[in-house]
N, C-alpha and C positions, 0 to 999 in steps of 0.2 A: 504493499500499500503505500502510496506517496505521502510525505508529510503533509499535512495541512494545519490551518489555524485551529482545528478541533483536536489535534495531538495533545495529549496531556491535560485536557480540561475533563472534569469529573462528568460522568454520566456518559461519556462516549465510550464506545466498545472497540475493540480491534478490527471489526469490521467497517467501521467509519459511519455506523448508525446510532442513533442515541439508545442507551439501554435504560433509561429512565426519562420522566418527565420533566425533571428539574435538577438544577445543581444541588449540592449538598449545603446544609445550614451553615451559614457564615460566608458565604461565597458570594459576595455583592460584586456586580462588574462596574456599573456605572453610577454616577450621581444622577438622581432624577429631580432634585430640588430647583426652585428659580422660576417657575411658572405657576405654582399653586397660589391662591388668595387667601388661604386660612391654614394655620398649623394647628395640629393636634395638641393638647395640654391635658395632662393626666393630674386630678385631684387623687394625691396619694392618701388622703384621709379617708376618701371613700372606696379606694381600690382594696380587694380582697386578695390580690396575688393569684387569681385563677388562670392567667396566663393565655386567656382567650384571644386577647389582642396580638399577642405574640404568635399565636397559632395560625390564625388567620390573616394576618397582614401578608397581601399578595407580594409585597417588595422587600421584605426581611428587614424592614425598617425599626422593627420593635425588637429589643433583646431583653432579658430578665437578668437583672441583678439581685440575686436572690430571689425574694417573692415580689419584687417589685419591678414594674416594666420601665424601660426608659427607651424614648423614641429619638432615633438618629434623624434628624430633619435633612440630613443631606440626602437621604434615599426615600424619603415619603415623597408620594406624589399628591398627597391630600384626597385621597378617595373616599375616607370616612368610614371605612369598613370596621374599623376599630371602634369607632363611637357607636354603630349600630349594634355590633356583637357585645359590647360590655354589659354585663348583667346587673351592674350597680351604678350606670351612668357616670363613671368615673372620669371619663373621657370627653371633652368637648372641643369642637374647631373653633379656635379664635382667630380674628383677622390680625393679618400680618401688621408688624409695626414698623 
């Protein structure tokens, strides 16, 4: 097989075809920020540490520090899935400053 840009990336098999649907956790490729109008903000007083925001974030922008989520705004697109999935309404989208 000829070397390609896919070589060495997780999820790509020796046949040159994907073996999974996504890269491994913690493998972010590009910054997404810059065009969203609102940023997610977490109220840690209401957060119960359930990890749903971490599990459902399509961009991998949420990481868990112990039982507390942190959002990396460099990778957040502002889709609001974390807001809708939070069972305690601990995340809200706030206007950028």
